[in-house]
N, C-alpha and C positions, 0 to 999 in steps of 0.2 A: 548605558548611554552609547557606548561605542558600537554595540550591536545594532542599536536603532539607527545610528548615523550610517553604518555600513549598509543597512537595509533601505536607506533612502527616506528615513523618517526623522528629519531634523526636529519637527515639532514635538514628537514623542520623546526624543533625546532632551529637548529643552525642558519638557515637563519633569523628566527625571532629575535634571540639574536643579530645577527649582525645588524639588523635594529634598534633594541633598542640601541645598542652601538652608531650607527650613530646619532640617535635622541638625545641621551644623550650628545654627543660631541657638537652637534649643539646648544643645550640648554645652555650648559656651555659657549660656544663661544659667544652666544648672550647675556650673562649676566643674563639669567633667573634662574640660580641656584646660591643661596647665597654662597659666597666664602668658608665659613666654612664647607659646604657639598660637595664641588666639588671633592676633592681628594677621599673621602670615596665612593661617588656615582660612579665615574668612575672606581675605583678599583673593586666595587661590580659587575658592569656590565661587566667588562673584565673577572672577575672570573667566572661569570655565563656562559658566552660563552665558556670559556676554559674547563668547566666541562661537556660540551655536547659531547658525543662520536660519531661523524659522520666520517665514513671512506668511501671514494669513492674507489671502487675497479675498476681497469682498466679492460676493456674487455679482455678476454683470447683468444688466437689464438692457433690453432693446432700446435704441435711441428713440424710436417712435413712441415709446411709453412716456418719455420725458418731455416731448414737444407736442404742441397742437399743430393745426394746419398751417399757421403762419410762421412756424419755425421757432417761436419762443416758447418758454415753458409757463406762460401765464394763461389763465382763463379769461378771455377778453369780454365776454358777454356783450357782443356787439348788438346794437339795436335795442338795448334794454330801456323800457319806457321810464323806469324809475332811476335812471342814471343820475348820479349827483345827489340823490336823496338818501338820507341815513335810514337804515332799516333796523328795527329792534322790536322788542316786545314790551318795553317800558311805556309809561303813560306820557312821558315827555313833558314839555312846558305848556301844552295846550289846555291845561286845566283837568278837572275831574270828568270822567265819563259818566254818563247817566243812562 
C-alpha cells in the first residue's frame, strides 16, 4: 500500500487495503486471531482503508450532448401533429378491429 501511495496510485492502495480488510475478517471468522485482539485489529484495518483518498472521477461529456437547441435537455417535438394524443400498440377502448 505504501509503495502505491508513494507512486501516486491511491486507488491501487485502497484496493490493497480492501484486500487486507477481507483477509483480516476471514482470519477473525476462522478463529486465527485471539479474541483480545479482534476488535482493535479490525478497527485499525477499517481506519487504514478509510484514510486512503481514492476518488473516481466520472468521464465528462460535452455540454452540447446534454442540451438541444433551446438550451434544455428535453426533446420538444415542436409541430407534432399528434400532440396530446396517446400513442401505443394496444387495441384501446375503440372496440375490436376487423
